[in-house]
C-alpha positions, 0 to 999 in steps of 0.5 A: 695743141695736139698732145703729140705735137706738144710732147715733140716741142717739149723734147726739142726745147730740152735740147735748147739748154745745151745750145748757143741760141735762143730761137730755132728756125725749122725749114725742112719740110719733114721737120716742120710737119713733125713739130707742127702738123702742118702738111704743106710741101715745098714743091722743089728745093728753091720753094718753101711753104713756110718756116717754124720759129721756136723759142723756149716759150713761143712758136710761130709758123711763118707762111704766105697767103697760099697756105695761111688757112691750111696752117691755121687748121693744121697747126692750132698751137702755133701763132701764124705769121703771114709774110707778103714778100718772102720770109727774108723780108719779114725775118727782122720783124719776126725776130723783134717779136721774139726778142731773138739774140741768136738765131739757129737754122737747119744748115742742110736746108738753107741755100746760100742765096737765101742765107745771103738774103737773110743777112741783107734784110737783117743788115738793112734793119740794123739787126745784129742777130748772129745766124747759127748753123745746126745739124740734126736737131729734129732728125735725132728726135725723129730717129725713134718712132712713136707707136702711132707712127709705126702703125701708119708705117705698117699701113703704108707698107700693107698698101705697097705689098697688096698692090705688088701682089696684084702686079705679080699675079698679072705680070707677063712677058713683054710688058715694058718696065715703064708700064709696070712702074706706072701700074704700081704708082696707079695702084698705090694711089687707088688703094688709098696712098696719098702718093708714092714715097719715091718713083718706082724702080722696075729694072729687068735683065741687065738693067737690074744691075743698076741699083737705082735704075730708071724704068725704060721701054725695055720689055721684061723677058722670061728667065731673067731677074726683074728688080722692083723697088717701090713704096707708098706715102700714107699720112706723110709716112713712107714705106720702102720695099724691094723684091726681085723675081723671075718669070719662068725658070731662073738660071743657076746664077739667079738661084745662087745670088738670090739665096746669098742675098736672102741669107745675108738679110736674115743674118743682119736682121737676126743681129739687130738689137738695142745697143748694137752698132749700125756699122756692125749690122752692115758688116755682117751682111757685107762680110757674108756676101764677100765670103760667097764671092760677091764682095765687089758687087754690093756697093751701097749701104745695107739699109736706112731709116724710114719715116716722114722721109724715105731716107732718114737716120739711122743708116746701116752702112760702113760709115756714120755709125750709131747704136740701134734703139727701141723704136727705130724703123729701118730697111734691110736691103742687101743686093748683088749687082752683076754688070751684063747679067742683072741684079738681086735686091731684097728689102724688108722693113723692120722695127727694133724692139727690146728683144730684137728686130721685128719684120713688118713685111708680110709679102714673101721674099 
């Protein structure tokens, strides 16, 4: 077993000591990959490439025939169990193998229908193992990144920025938002990314007032804001970056809004240090934007963690506060969105170090 995986499992098992269960079932794809190295993806919400079942001494990767060979290659430290008719029908046998008394599961990833199937098969086999819902057991391990994780994230970000530089250098009036989004996606894949981290956003003119706009057939015009939000996925790890540019001369509104967003981002990053609350960092940027008269035009959180998922802990926002720790990787992405005109969002990625936050981006704002 790779040393990294062994260490992660040890950290997880240390958390078992304070929990009311003896077996933990991992269903979420990113968590499954983090703990085992198994890279198969679930496809859509009601599909699964498998589950991990972990006790204090054993670890099983349960999957079907489509992924069995892949599982044996990628997760050599796990016992591979191949089920034939779905996880639910095989769960009683697996729990007997593990001598499970209480089974914990990731409540965020188990649909109610699947939960019912688990109960039905356990009842059919006269197994009275309680199912114990849990939250964030693995996510709280993932929240701080190991040095090798940070390096892959930096590589992913470098690909994203290199592709965008090419797009900007060839950008011209009249190109449709959809064309630009496809150019970015194509460029990321051709530059070595395994996929996009999320569908690229390209929003021009009034469309830029939509924080999560879907690219349309609208051609970009001269002198208007063009908001880009994109990222690559490399070896499982995501990057996430936003820039807002103008072709030709910007109007006075763009100049003012862009500077306010840029300053808010800079102030927030300057405040990011170990022990500082994520809520406090968000407030610094939010209060500054409000003081400049744009408080009603910044509605989303200031940023979020990035790793195996594009959005993960910690959240820089007014809710769910937590203190920053060394090794956290987050975005810092204030934005101002004005209906009928457009919007500006500037997003950098940072890693928290002992003496503050270090910006990972190289491409200018």
